[in-house]
PyMOL Python script that loads the backbone (N, CA, C, O; Angstrom):
from pymol import cmd

cmd.read_pdbstr("""\
ATOM      1  N   MET A   1     -52.909   0.320  69.243  1.00  0.00           N
ATOM      2  CA  MET A   1     -51.980  -0.180  68.266  1.00  0.00           C
ATOM      3  C   MET A   1     -52.504  -1.359  67.570  1.00  0.00           C
ATOM      4  O   MET A   1     -53.049  -2.247  68.226  1.00  0.00           O
ATOM      5  N   ARG A   2     -52.387  -1.444  66.300  1.00  0.00           N
ATOM      6  CA  ARG A   2     -52.697  -2.767  65.530  1.00  0.00           C
ATOM      7  C   ARG A   2     -51.464  -3.221  64.755  1.00  0.00           C
ATOM      8  O   ARG A   2     -51.203  -2.764  63.642  1.00  0.00           O
ATOM      9  N   PRO A   3     -50.741  -4.097  65.350  1.00  0.00           N
ATOM     10  CA  PRO A   3     -49.597  -4.674  64.587  1.00  0.00           C
ATOM     11  C   PRO A   3     -49.923  -5.559  63.525  1.00  0.00           C
ATOM     12  O   PRO A   3     -51.038  -6.081  63.506  1.00  0.00           O
ATOM     13  N   ASN A   4     -49.047  -5.801  62.599  1.00  0.00           N
ATOM     14  CA  ASN A   4     -49.289  -6.706  61.402  1.00  0.00           C
ATOM     15  C   ASN A   4     -50.439  -6.231  60.476  1.00  0.00           C
ATOM     16  O   ASN A   4     -51.156  -7.014  59.853  1.00  0.00           O
ATOM     17  N   ALA A   5     -50.559  -4.817  60.437  1.00  0.00           N
ATOM     18  CA  ALA A   5     -51.608  -4.283  59.527  1.00  0.00           C
ATOM     19  C   ALA A   5     -51.069  -4.299  58.030  1.00  0.00           C
ATOM     20  O   ALA A   5     -49.872  -4.402  57.765  1.00  0.00           O
ATOM     21  N   SER A   6     -51.989  -4.196  57.162  1.00  0.00           N
ATOM     22  CA  SER A   6     -51.679  -4.229  55.811  1.00  0.00           C
ATOM     23  C   SER A   6     -50.821  -2.995  55.409  1.00  0.00           C
ATOM     24  O   SER A   6     -49.980  -3.066  54.513  1.00  0.00           O
ATOM     25  N   ARG A   7     -51.081  -1.828  56.137  1.00  0.00           N
ATOM     26  CA  ARG A   7     -50.248  -0.717  55.767  1.00  0.00           C
ATOM     27  C   ARG A   7     -50.256   0.220  57.146  1.00  0.00           C
ATOM     28  O   ARG A   7     -51.133   0.137  58.006  1.00  0.00           O
ATOM     29  N   ASN A   8     -49.178   1.076  57.192  1.00  0.00           N
ATOM     30  CA  ASN A   8     -49.051   1.958  58.341  1.00  0.00           C
ATOM     31  C   ASN A   8     -50.069   3.101  58.190  1.00  0.00           C
ATOM     32  O   ASN A   8     -50.196   3.661  57.101  1.00  0.00           O
ATOM     33  N   LYS A   9     -50.750   3.434  59.195  1.00  0.00           N
ATOM     34  CA  LYS A   9     -51.728   4.552  59.225  1.00  0.00           C
ATOM     35  C   LYS A   9     -52.031   4.958  60.577  1.00  0.00           C
ATOM     36  O   LYS A   9     -52.037   4.151  61.507  1.00  0.00           O
ATOM     37  N   VAL A  10     -52.297   6.258  60.718  1.00  0.00           N
ATOM     38  CA  VAL A  10     -52.797   6.768  62.022  1.00  0.00           C
ATOM     39  C   VAL A  10     -54.124   7.519  61.843  1.00  0.00           C
ATOM     40  O   VAL A  10     -54.227   8.360  60.951  1.00  0.00           O
ATOM     41  N   GLY A  11     -55.160   7.230  62.686  1.00  0.00           N
ATOM     42  CA  GLY A  11     -56.436   7.936  62.450  1.00  0.00           C
ATOM     43  C   GLY A  11     -57.542   7.138  62.967  1.00  0.00           C
ATOM     44  O   GLY A  11     -57.443   5.919  63.105  1.00  0.00           O
ATOM     45  N   GLY A  12     -58.702   7.867  63.285  1.00  0.00           N
ATOM     46  CA  GLY A  12     -59.826   7.202  63.767  1.00  0.00           C
ATOM     47  C   GLY A  12     -59.688   6.854  65.268  1.00  0.00           C
ATOM     48  O   GLY A  12     -58.649   7.060  65.894  1.00  0.00           O
ATOM     49  N   THR A  13     -60.823   6.303  65.811  1.00  0.00           N
ATOM     50  CA  THR A  13     -60.725   6.043  67.285  1.00  0.00           C
ATOM     51  C   THR A  13     -61.436   4.541  67.440  1.00  0.00           C
ATOM     52  O   THR A  13     -62.143   4.025  66.574  1.00  0.00           O
ATOM     53  N   VAL A  14     -61.135   4.017  68.582  1.00  0.00           N
ATOM     54  CA  VAL A  14     -61.803   2.786  68.968  1.00  0.00           C
ATOM     55  C   VAL A  14     -61.999   2.806  70.417  1.00  0.00           C
ATOM     56  O   VAL A  14     -61.209   3.430  71.125  1.00  0.00           O
ATOM     57  N   GLY A  15     -62.996   2.168  70.913  1.00  0.00           N
ATOM     58  CA  GLY A  15     -63.253   2.028  72.397  1.00  0.00           C
ATOM     59  C   GLY A  15     -63.942   3.200  73.045  1.00  0.00           C
ATOM     60  O   GLY A  15     -64.303   4.231  72.479  1.00  0.00           O
ATOM     61  N   ASP A  16     -64.069   2.888  74.311  1.00  0.00           N
ATOM     62  CA  ASP A  16     -64.704   4.078  75.182  1.00  0.00           C
ATOM     63  C   ASP A  16     -63.908   4.010  76.510  1.00  0.00           C
ATOM     64  O   ASP A  16     -63.919   2.975  77.177  1.00  0.00           O
ATOM     65  N   PRO A  17     -63.262   5.038  76.871  1.00  0.00           N
ATOM     66  CA  PRO A  17     -63.112   6.322  76.075  1.00  0.00           C
ATOM     67  C   PRO A  17     -62.388   6.109  74.729  1.00  0.00           C
ATOM     68  O   PRO A  17     -61.595   5.182  74.566  1.00  0.00           O
ATOM     69  N   PRO A  18     -62.692   7.000  73.780  1.00  0.00           N
ATOM     70  CA  PRO A  18     -62.082   6.856  72.418  1.00  0.00           C
ATOM     71  C   PRO A  18     -60.501   6.915  72.531  1.00  0.00           C
ATOM     72  O   PRO A  18     -59.912   7.717  73.256  1.00  0.00           O
ATOM     73  N   ARG A  19     -59.911   6.005  71.757  1.00  0.00           N
ATOM     74  CA  ARG A  19     -58.348   6.033  71.757  1.00  0.00           C
ATOM     75  C   ARG A  19     -57.935   6.104  70.243  1.00  0.00           C
ATOM     76  O   ARG A  19     -58.518   5.458  69.371  1.00  0.00           O
ATOM     77  N   LEU A  20     -56.889   6.937  70.011  1.00  0.00           N
ATOM     78  CA  LEU A  20     -56.445   7.054  68.522  1.00  0.00           C
ATOM     79  C   LEU A  20     -55.893   5.661  68.140  1.00  0.00           C
ATOM     80  O   LEU A  20     -55.267   4.938  68.915  1.00  0.00           O
ATOM     81  N   VAL A  21     -56.196   5.367  66.853  1.00  0.00           N
ATOM     82  CA  VAL A  21     -55.817   4.086  66.391  1.00  0.00           C
ATOM     83  C   VAL A  21     -54.478   4.286  65.426  1.00  0.00           C
ATOM     84  O   VAL A  21     -54.450   5.081  64.487  1.00  0.00           O
ATOM     85  N   VAL A  22     -53.492   3.522  65.775  1.00  0.00           N
ATOM     86  CA  VAL A  22     -52.254   3.539  65.067  1.00  0.00           C
ATOM     87  C   VAL A  22     -51.959   2.087  64.604  1.00  0.00           C
ATOM     88  O   VAL A  22     -51.666   1.218  65.426  1.00  0.00           O
ATOM     89  N   ALA A  23     -52.040   1.842  63.285  1.00  0.00           N
ATOM     90  CA  ALA A  23     -51.872   0.622  62.729  1.00  0.00           C
ATOM     91  C   ALA A  23     -50.461   0.568  61.992  1.00  0.00           C
ATOM     92  O   ALA A  23     -50.067   1.431  61.207  1.00  0.00           O
ATOM     93  N   VAL A  24     -49.802  -0.508  62.341  1.00  0.00           N
ATOM     94  CA  VAL A  24     -48.427  -0.689  61.818  1.00  0.00           C
ATOM     95  C   VAL A  24     -48.188  -1.983  61.147  1.00  0.00           C
ATOM     96  O   VAL A  24     -48.833  -2.954  61.542  1.00  0.00           O
ATOM     97  N   GLN A  25     -47.266  -2.131  60.096  1.00  0.00           N
ATOM     98  CA  GLN A  25     -47.057  -3.293  59.457  1.00  0.00           C
ATOM     99  C   GLN A  25     -46.177  -4.197  60.393  1.00  0.00           C
ATOM    100  O   GLN A  25     -46.330  -5.418  60.400  1.00  0.00           O
ATOM    101  N   ALA A  26     -45.322  -3.610  61.123  1.00  0.00           N
ATOM    102  CA  ALA A  26     -44.448  -4.299  62.094  1.00  0.00           C
ATOM    103  C   ALA A  26     -45.045  -5.331  62.952  1.00  0.00           C
ATOM    104  O   ALA A  26     -46.127  -5.083  63.485  1.00  0.00           O
ATOM    105  N   PRO A  27     -44.425  -6.541  63.161  1.00  0.00           N
ATOM    106  CA  PRO A  27     -44.975  -7.459  64.119  1.00  0.00           C
ATOM    107  C   PRO A  27     -44.677  -7.025  65.546  1.00  0.00           C
ATOM    108  O   PRO A  27     -43.731  -6.276  65.792  1.00  0.00           O
ATOM    109  N   ALA A  28     -45.523  -7.520  66.524  1.00  0.00           N
ATOM    110  CA  ALA A  28     -45.303  -7.167  67.892  1.00  0.00           C
ATOM    111  C   ALA A  28     -44.307  -8.142  68.547  1.00  0.00           C
ATOM    112  O   ALA A  28     -44.587  -8.872  69.497  1.00  0.00           O
ATOM    113  N   VAL A  29     -43.117  -8.072  67.935  1.00  0.00           N
ATOM    114  CA  VAL A  29     -41.930  -8.843  68.465  1.00  0.00           C
ATOM    115  C   VAL A  29     -40.742  -8.002  68.682  1.00  0.00           C
ATOM    116  O   VAL A  29     -40.358  -7.197  67.834  1.00  0.00           O
ATOM    117  N   ASP A  30     -40.119  -8.197  69.889  1.00  0.00           N
ATOM    118  CA  ASP A  30     -38.844  -7.485  70.136  1.00  0.00           C
ATOM    119  C   ASP A  30     -39.009  -5.983  69.969  1.00  0.00           C
ATOM    120  O   ASP A  30     -38.072  -5.324  69.518  1.00  0.00           O
ATOM    121  N   GLY A  31     -40.213  -5.386  70.329  1.00  0.00           N
ATOM    122  CA  GLY A  31     -40.341  -3.918  70.267  1.00  0.00           C
ATOM    123  C   GLY A  31     -40.376  -3.273  68.864  1.00  0.00           C
ATOM    124  O   GLY A  31     -40.250  -2.061  68.689  1.00  0.00           O
ATOM    125  N   LYS A  32     -40.548  -4.134  67.924  1.00  0.00           N
ATOM    126  CA  LYS A  32     -40.540  -3.607  66.585  1.00  0.00           C
ATOM    127  C   LYS A  32     -41.842  -2.835  66.290  1.00  0.00           C
ATOM    128  O   LYS A  32     -41.826  -1.824  65.588  1.00  0.00           O
ATOM    129  N   ALA A  33     -42.953  -3.323  66.830  1.00  0.00           N
ATOM    130  CA  ALA A  33     -44.289  -2.469  66.632  1.00  0.00           C
ATOM    131  C   ALA A  33     -44.165  -1.309  67.459  1.00  0.00           C
ATOM    132  O   ALA A  33     -44.623  -0.249  67.032  1.00  0.00           O
ATOM    133  N   ASN A  34     -43.605  -1.351  68.597  1.00  0.00           N
ATOM    134  CA  ASN A  34     -43.533   0.012  69.350  1.00  0.00           C
ATOM    135  C   ASN A  34     -42.753   1.029  68.607  1.00  0.00           C
ATOM    136  O   ASN A  34     -43.160   2.186  68.504  1.00  0.00           O
ATOM    137  N   ASP A  35     -41.554   0.589  68.047  1.00  0.00           N
ATOM    138  CA  ASP A  35     -40.848   1.630  67.327  1.00  0.00           C
ATOM    139  C   ASP A  35     -41.598   2.039  66.035  1.00  0.00           C
ATOM    140  O   ASP A  35     -41.460   3.183  65.602  1.00  0.00           O
ATOM    141  N   ALA A  36     -42.326   1.206  65.456  1.00  0.00           N
ATOM    142  CA  ALA A  36     -43.105   1.637  64.236  1.00  0.00           C
ATOM    143  C   ALA A  36     -44.250   2.630  64.683  1.00  0.00           C
ATOM    144  O   ALA A  36     -44.536   3.603  63.986  1.00  0.00           O
ATOM    145  N   VAL A  37     -44.831   2.376  65.753  1.00  0.00           N
ATOM    146  CA  VAL A  37     -45.855   3.328  66.209  1.00  0.00           C
ATOM    147  C   VAL A  37     -45.338   4.617  66.454  1.00  0.00           C
ATOM    148  O   VAL A  37     -45.865   5.619  65.971  1.00  0.00           O
ATOM    149  N   LEU A  38     -44.206   4.659  67.272  1.00  0.00           N
ATOM    150  CA  LEU A  38     -43.534   5.950  67.494  1.00  0.00           C
ATOM    151  C   LEU A  38     -43.158   6.750  66.201  1.00  0.00           C
ATOM    152  O   LEU A  38     -43.373   7.959  66.112  1.00  0.00           O
ATOM    153  N   LYS A  39     -42.631   6.070  65.286  1.00  0.00           N
ATOM    154  CA  LYS A  39     -42.356   6.604  63.893  1.00  0.00           C
ATOM    155  C   LYS A  39     -43.554   7.130  63.212  1.00  0.00           C
ATOM    156  O   LYS A  39     -43.545   8.244  62.690  1.00  0.00           O
ATOM    157  N   GLU A  40     -44.615   6.331  63.206  1.00  0.00           N
ATOM    158  CA  GLU A  40     -45.871   6.765  62.500  1.00  0.00           C
ATOM    159  C   GLU A  40     -46.492   7.944  63.256  1.00  0.00           C
ATOM    160  O   GLU A  40     -47.040   8.838  62.612  1.00  0.00           O
ATOM    161  N   LEU A  41     -46.437   7.982  64.484  1.00  0.00           N
ATOM    162  CA  LEU A  41     -46.957   9.082  65.203  1.00  0.00           C
ATOM    163  C   LEU A  41     -46.126  10.385  64.966  1.00  0.00           C
ATOM    164  O   LEU A  41     -46.677  11.479  64.840  1.00  0.00           O
ATOM    165  N   ALA A  42     -44.903  10.229  64.918  1.00  0.00           N
ATOM    166  CA  ALA A  42     -43.943  11.351  64.681  1.00  0.00           C
ATOM    167  C   ALA A  42     -44.366  11.951  63.283  1.00  0.00           C
ATOM    168  O   ALA A  42     -44.481  13.165  63.112  1.00  0.00           O
ATOM    169  N   LYS A  43     -44.596  10.980  62.261  1.00  0.00           N
ATOM    170  CA  LYS A  43     -44.959  11.549  60.924  1.00  0.00           C
ATOM    171  C   LYS A  43     -46.309  12.237  61.055  1.00  0.00           C
ATOM    172  O   LYS A  43     -46.439  13.351  60.548  1.00  0.00           O
ATOM    173  N   ALA A  44     -47.293  11.682  61.675  1.00  0.00           N
ATOM    174  CA  ALA A  44     -48.592  12.160  61.662  1.00  0.00           C
ATOM    175  C   ALA A  44     -48.638  13.585  62.433  1.00  0.00           C
ATOM    176  O   ALA A  44     -49.402  14.491  62.099  1.00  0.00           O
ATOM    177  N   PHE A  45     -47.789  13.658  63.428  1.00  0.00           N
ATOM    178  CA  PHE A  45     -47.898  14.882  64.228  1.00  0.00           C
ATOM    179  C   PHE A  45     -46.820  16.056  63.640  1.00  0.00           C
ATOM    180  O   PHE A  45     -46.828  17.233  63.999  1.00  0.00           O
ATOM    181  N   GLY A  46     -46.022  15.539  62.790  1.00  0.00           N
ATOM    182  CA  GLY A  46     -44.963  16.453  62.255  1.00  0.00           C
ATOM    183  C   GLY A  46     -43.833  16.651  63.358  1.00  0.00           C
ATOM    184  O   GLY A  46     -43.295  17.752  63.477  1.00  0.00           O
ATOM    185  N   LEU A  47     -43.493  15.616  64.132  1.00  0.00           N
ATOM    186  CA  LEU A  47     -42.664  15.863  65.166  1.00  0.00           C
ATOM    187  C   LEU A  47     -41.416  14.861  64.959  1.00  0.00           C
ATOM    188  O   LEU A  47     -41.372  14.190  63.928  1.00  0.00           O
ATOM    189  N   ARG A  48     -40.499  14.765  65.841  1.00  0.00           N
ATOM    190  CA  ARG A  48     -39.471  13.804  65.955  1.00  0.00           C
ATOM    191  C   ARG A  48     -39.814  12.557  66.680  1.00  0.00           C
ATOM    192  O   ARG A  48     -40.602  12.632  67.623  1.00  0.00           O
ATOM    193  N   GLN A  49     -39.316  11.450  66.345  1.00  0.00           N
ATOM    194  CA  GLN A  49     -39.793  10.204  67.008  1.00  0.00           C
ATOM    195  C   GLN A  49     -39.314  10.293  68.427  1.00  0.00           C
ATOM    196  O   GLN A  49     -39.906   9.611  69.263  1.00  0.00           O
ATOM    197  N   ARG A  50     -38.197  11.140  68.837  1.00  0.00           N
ATOM    198  CA  ARG A  50     -37.780  11.210  70.228  1.00  0.00           C
ATOM    199  C   ARG A  50     -38.688  12.114  71.044  1.00  0.00           C
ATOM    200  O   ARG A  50     -38.510  12.259  72.253  1.00  0.00           O
ATOM    201  N   ASP A  51     -39.699  12.746  70.352  1.00  0.00           N
ATOM    202  CA  ASP A  51     -40.670  13.567  71.075  1.00  0.00           C
ATOM    203  C   ASP A  51     -41.663  12.796  71.735  1.00  0.00           C
ATOM    204  O   ASP A  51     -42.421  13.326  72.547  1.00  0.00           O
ATOM    205  N   PHE A  52     -41.726  11.520  71.438  1.00  0.00           N
ATOM    206  CA  PHE A  52     -42.837  10.557  72.037  1.00  0.00           C
ATOM    207  C   PHE A  52     -42.132   9.591  72.989  1.00  0.00           C
ATOM    208  O   PHE A  52     -41.073   9.058  72.661  1.00  0.00           O
ATOM    209  N   THR A  53     -42.719   9.366  74.166  1.00  0.00           N
ATOM    210  CA  THR A  53     -42.275   8.304  75.037  1.00  0.00           C
ATOM    211  C   THR A  53     -43.452   7.549  75.528  1.00  0.00           C
ATOM    212  O   THR A  53     -44.465   8.092  75.971  1.00  0.00           O
ATOM    213  N   ILE A  54     -43.266   6.236  75.425  1.00  0.00           N
ATOM    214  CA  ILE A  54     -44.222   5.232  75.939  1.00  0.00           C
ATOM    215  C   ILE A  54     -44.098   5.180  77.437  1.00  0.00           C
ATOM    216  O   ILE A  54     -43.011   4.844  77.907  1.00  0.00           O
ATOM    217  N   VAL A  55     -45.104   5.480  78.237  1.00  0.00           N
ATOM    218  CA  VAL A  55     -44.999   5.517  79.686  1.00  0.00           C
ATOM    219  C   VAL A  55     -45.882   4.343  80.228  1.00  0.00           C
ATOM    220  O   VAL A  55     -45.701   3.992  81.394  1.00  0.00           O
ATOM    221  N   PHE A  56     -46.782   3.739  79.496  1.00  0.00           N
ATOM    222  CA  PHE A  56     -47.594   2.679  79.815  1.00  0.00           C
ATOM    223  C   PHE A  56     -47.929   1.892  78.738  1.00  0.00           C
ATOM    224  O   PHE A  56     -48.284   2.489  77.722  1.00  0.00           O
ATOM    225  N   GLY A  57     -47.894   0.471  78.721  1.00  0.00           N
ATOM    226  CA  GLY A  57     -48.334  -0.464  77.742  1.00  0.00           C
ATOM    227  C   GLY A  57     -47.353  -0.773  76.756  1.00  0.00           C
ATOM    228  O   GLY A  57     -47.733  -0.918  75.594  1.00  0.00           O
ATOM    229  N   GLU A  58     -46.081  -0.902  77.061  1.00  0.00           N
ATOM    230  CA  GLU A  58     -45.003  -1.315  76.186  1.00  0.00           C
ATOM    231  C   GLU A  58     -45.215  -2.723  75.570  1.00  0.00           C
ATOM    232  O   GLU A  58     -44.758  -3.046  74.473  1.00  0.00           O
ATOM    233  N   LEU A  59     -46.002  -3.589  76.429  1.00  0.00           N
ATOM    234  CA  LEU A  59     -46.155  -4.957  76.009  1.00  0.00           C
ATOM    235  C   LEU A  59     -47.628  -5.088  75.542  1.00  0.00           C
ATOM    236  O   LEU A  59     -47.963  -6.198  75.128  1.00  0.00           O
ATOM    237  N   GLY A  60     -48.473  -4.178  75.555  1.00  0.00           N
ATOM    238  CA  GLY A  60     -49.921  -4.265  75.067  1.00  0.00           C
ATOM    239  C   GLY A  60     -50.273  -3.527  73.949  1.00  0.00           C
ATOM    240  O   GLY A  60     -49.461  -2.781  73.401  1.00  0.00           O
ATOM    241  N   ARG A  61     -51.527  -3.684  73.523  1.00  0.00           N
ATOM    242  CA  ARG A  61     -52.007  -2.830  72.563  1.00  0.00           C
ATOM    243  C   ARG A  61     -52.488  -1.456  72.753  1.00  0.00           C
ATOM    244  O   ARG A  61     -52.491  -0.652  71.821  1.00  0.00           O
ATOM    245  N   ASP A  62     -52.914  -1.151  73.986  1.00  0.00           N
ATOM    246  CA  ASP A  62     -53.246   0.132  74.503  1.00  0.00           C
ATOM    247  C   ASP A  62     -52.002   0.739  75.103  1.00  0.00           C
ATOM    248  O   ASP A  62     -51.318   0.084  75.889  1.00  0.00           O
ATOM    249  N   LYS A  63     -51.694   1.950  74.761  1.00  0.00           N
ATOM    250  CA  LYS A  63     -50.454   2.601  75.171  1.00  0.00           C
ATOM    251  C   LYS A  63     -50.863   4.045  75.672  1.00  0.00           C
ATOM    252  O   LYS A  63     -51.893   4.613  75.308  1.00  0.00           O
ATOM    253  N   ARG A  64     -49.905   4.584  76.577  1.00  0.00           N
ATOM    254  CA  ARG A  64     -50.117   5.879  77.081  1.00  0.00           C
ATOM    255  C   ARG A  64     -48.709   6.522  76.744  1.00  0.00           C
ATOM    256  O   ARG A  64     -47.648   5.929  76.938  1.00  0.00           O
ATOM    257  N   LEU A  65     -48.804   7.691  76.264  1.00  0.00           N
ATOM    258  CA  LEU A  65     -47.520   8.381  75.854  1.00  0.00           C
ATOM    259  C   LEU A  65     -47.440   9.765  76.368  1.00  0.00           C
ATOM    260  O   LEU A  65     -48.473  10.374  76.649  1.00  0.00           O
ATOM    261  N   ILE A  66     -46.232  10.311  76.511  1.00  0.00           N
ATOM    262  CA  ILE A  66     -46.027  11.611  76.689  1.00  0.00           C
ATOM    263  C   ILE A  66     -45.366  12.167  75.378  1.00  0.00           C
ATOM    264  O   ILE A  66     -44.438  11.610  74.792  1.00  0.00           O
ATOM    265  N   VAL A  67     -45.969  13.346  74.994  1.00  0.00           N
ATOM    266  CA  VAL A  67     -45.639  13.989  73.718  1.00  0.00           C
ATOM    267  C   VAL A  67     -45.105  15.285  74.050  1.00  0.00           C
ATOM    268  O   VAL A  67     -45.764  16.058  74.746  1.00  0.00           O
ATOM    269  N   GLU A  68     -43.784  15.631  73.538  1.00  0.00           N
ATOM    270  CA  GLU A  68     -43.139  16.908  73.729  1.00  0.00           C
ATOM    271  C   GLU A  68     -43.628  17.837  72.600  1.00  0.00           C
ATOM    272  O   GLU A  68     -43.688  17.327  71.481  1.00  0.00           O
ATOM    273  N   GLY A  69     -43.968  19.061  72.728  1.00  0.00           N
ATOM    274  CA  GLY A  69     -44.348  19.901  71.750  1.00  0.00           C
ATOM    275  C   GLY A  69     -45.294  20.949  72.209  1.00  0.00           C
ATOM    276  O   GLY A  69     -45.637  21.039  73.388  1.00  0.00           O
ATOM    277  N   ASP A  70     -45.750  21.806  71.191  1.00  0.00           N
ATOM    278  CA  ASP A  70     -46.757  22.761  71.435  1.00  0.00           C
ATOM    279  C   ASP A  70     -48.095  22.250  71.785  1.00  0.00           C
ATOM    280  O   ASP A  70     -48.739  21.622  70.943  1.00  0.00           O
ATOM    281  N   GLU A  71     -48.559  22.472  72.962  1.00  0.00           N
ATOM    282  CA  GLU A  71     -49.858  21.789  73.332  1.00  0.00           C
ATOM    283  C   GLU A  71     -51.111  22.071  72.481  1.00  0.00           C
ATOM    284  O   GLU A  71     -51.936  21.193  72.228  1.00  0.00           O
ATOM    285  N   LYS A  72     -51.208  23.358  72.048  1.00  0.00           N
ATOM    286  CA  LYS A  72     -52.278  23.775  71.224  1.00  0.00           C
ATOM    287  C   LYS A  72     -52.192  23.104  69.743  1.00  0.00           C
ATOM    288  O   LYS A  72     -53.192  22.672  69.169  1.00  0.00           O
ATOM    289  N   LEU A  73     -50.983  23.071  69.235  1.00  0.00           N
ATOM    290  CA  LEU A  73     -50.883  22.376  67.914  1.00  0.00           C
ATOM    291  C   LEU A  73     -51.157  20.902  68.046  1.00  0.00           C
ATOM    292  O   LEU A  73     -51.857  20.305  67.228  1.00  0.00           O
ATOM    293  N   LEU A  74     -50.573  20.296  69.135  1.00  0.00           N
ATOM    294  CA  LEU A  74     -50.766  18.850  69.211  1.00  0.00           C
ATOM    295  C   LEU A  74     -52.185  18.429  69.479  1.00  0.00           C
ATOM    296  O   LEU A  74     -52.632  17.390  68.992  1.00  0.00           O
ATOM    297  N   HIS A  75     -52.928  19.254  70.279  1.00  0.00           N
ATOM    298  CA  HIS A  75     -54.355  19.108  70.360  1.00  0.00           C
ATOM    299  C   HIS A  75     -55.137  19.108  69.142  1.00  0.00           C
ATOM    300  O   HIS A  75     -55.964  18.238  68.870  1.00  0.00           O
ATOM    301  N   LYS A  76     -54.832  20.190  68.352  1.00  0.00           N
ATOM    302  CA  LYS A  76     -55.535  20.486  67.043  1.00  0.00           C
ATOM    303  C   LYS A  76     -55.258  19.228  66.161  1.00  0.00           C
ATOM    304  O   LYS A  76     -56.175  18.646  65.582  1.00  0.00           O
ATOM    305  N   ARG A  77     -53.974  18.840  66.085  1.00  0.00           N
ATOM    306  CA  ARG A  77     -53.590  17.611  65.150  1.00  0.00           C
ATOM    307  C   ARG A  77     -54.349  16.316  65.656  1.00  0.00           C
ATOM    308  O   ARG A  77     -54.872  15.512  64.884  1.00  0.00           O
ATOM    309  N   TYR A  78     -54.354  16.203  67.004  1.00  0.00           N
ATOM    310  CA  TYR A  78     -54.944  15.084  67.591  1.00  0.00           C
ATOM    311  C   TYR A  78     -56.490  14.860  67.213  1.00  0.00           C
ATOM    312  O   TYR A  78     -56.986  13.775  66.911  1.00  0.00           O
ATOM    313  N   GLU A  79     -57.091  15.974  67.281  1.00  0.00           N
ATOM    314  CA  GLU A  79     -58.581  16.124  66.925  1.00  0.00           C
ATOM    315  C   GLU A  79     -58.827  15.805  65.493  1.00  0.00           C
ATOM    316  O   GLU A  79     -59.817  15.152  65.164  1.00  0.00           O
ATOM    317  N   GLU A  80     -57.903  16.275  64.576  1.00  0.00           N
ATOM    318  CA  GLU A  80     -58.022  15.937  63.141  1.00  0.00           C
ATOM    319  C   GLU A  80     -57.845  14.550  62.921  1.00  0.00           C
ATOM    320  O   GLU A  80     -58.612  13.957  62.162  1.00  0.00           O
ATOM    321  N   LEU A  81     -56.817  13.901  63.566  1.00  0.00           N
ATOM    322  CA  LEU A  81     -56.544  12.533  63.298  1.00  0.00           C
ATOM    323  C   LEU A  81     -57.708  11.625  63.959  1.00  0.00           C
ATOM    324  O   LEU A  81     -58.189  10.688  63.322  1.00  0.00           O
ATOM    325  N   ARG A  82     -58.089  11.908  65.113  1.00  0.00           N
ATOM    326  CA  ARG A  82     -59.197  10.975  65.753  1.00  0.00           C
ATOM    327  C   ARG A  82     -60.519  11.137  64.935  1.00  0.00           C
ATOM    328  O   ARG A  82     -61.323  10.208  64.866  1.00  0.00           O
ATOM    329  N   GLY A  83     -60.703  12.203  64.386  1.00  0.00           N
ATOM    330  CA  GLY A  83     -62.124  12.396  63.572  1.00  0.00           C
ATOM    331  C   GLY A  83     -62.075  11.978  62.140  1.00  0.00           C
ATOM    332  O   GLY A  83     -62.983  12.242  61.352  1.00  0.00           O
ATOM    333  N   ASP A  84     -61.010  11.329  61.828  1.00  0.00           N
ATOM    334  CA  ASP A  84     -60.837  10.919  60.298  1.00  0.00           C
ATOM    335  C   ASP A  84     -60.966   9.414  60.205  1.00  0.00           C
ATOM    336  O   ASP A  84     -59.945   8.727  60.226  1.00  0.00           O
ATOM    337  N   PRO A  85     -62.173   8.860  60.102  1.00  0.00           N
ATOM    338  CA  PRO A  85     -62.347   7.377  60.079  1.00  0.00           C
ATOM    339  C   PRO A  85     -61.801   6.792  58.709  1.00  0.00           C
ATOM    340  O   PRO A  85     -61.556   5.592  58.583  1.00  0.00           O
ATOM    341  N   THR A  86     -61.637   7.654  57.763  1.00  0.00           N
ATOM    342  CA  THR A  86     -61.212   7.157  56.350  1.00  0.00           C
ATOM    343  C   THR A  86     -59.888   6.643  56.468  1.00  0.00           C
ATOM    344  O   THR A  86     -59.457   5.880  55.604  1.00  0.00           O
ATOM    345  N   LEU A  87     -59.138   7.012  57.535  1.00  0.00           N
ATOM    346  CA  LEU A  87     -57.772   6.549  57.619  1.00  0.00           C
ATOM    347  C   LEU A  87     -57.621   5.102  58.156  1.00  0.00           C
ATOM    348  O   LEU A  87     -56.543   4.512  58.084  1.00  0.00           O
ATOM    349  N   LEU A  88     -58.719   4.557  58.691  1.00  0.00           N
ATOM    350  CA  LEU A  88     -58.757   3.214  59.210  1.00  0.00           C
ATOM    351  C   LEU A  88     -58.799   2.175  58.134  1.00  0.00           C
ATOM    352  O   LEU A  88     -58.833   0.981  58.429  1.00  0.00           O
TER     353      LEU A  88
END
""", "prot")
cmd.dss("prot")
cmd.show_as("cartoon", "prot")
cmd.util.cbc("prot")
cmd.orient("prot")
């Protein structure tokens, strides 16, 4: 997660092992960035915000989530998003 970004966007990877980058304009204050992350992920994956649950990292930049949905479609979209460095 990258709070205080110039615009909201999902795509590309960072680190080893690679992690999907989610940049949000919201500040990392009072859970605003976390809410923005879930909203942007929902848009990027074509799901509802409630289909995403943060299970680790609520207070940090690195997060682990549970995503409800069709596993094959989610995996395909994840691969599309993580391989698109133009979104960064």
